[in-house]
C-alpha positions, 0 to 999 in steps of 0.5 A: 291411466297415464300415471300408471303407465308412464309415471308422474313425468308424463302427467306433469308434461300433459299439465304443462301442455294444458297451461295456456288453455287453463290461463285463458280460461282464468283470464276469461273470468277477469273480464269486466262484467259491464264489458261482458254485458255490452260485448258478449258475442265479441268476447266469446268469438275472440275467446273461441278463436284463440282456443281453436288456434291453441287446439290446432297448434297442439294437433300440428305439434303432436303430429310433427312430434315436436314439443308444444311451446308453453309460452303463448304470445297471444295470451298477452294481448288477450290479457291486456284487453 
C-alpha cells in the first residue's frame, strides 16, 4: 500500500527506519551458543529492553514529526558483548 501511494522513496524510508531493529536481530544470532545456554534470561532481557527503547524512541520521534536517527549508539555495546 505504501508503495502504490507514495512510491519507492517512502518504502526506502520505512526500511531505513527499521534498520536498527534488523541489525539487533542479526546480532542476536551472533551470540555464542554456550553463552546463550548459560545466560539466556539475561540476554533475552537485554535484547527486549533495547527493542523497547527503539520502539519508544520511534514513537516519540514520529509524534514530534522528526526524522528517526538510523545510527543508534546502543547497538555498539550490544555488538561488543
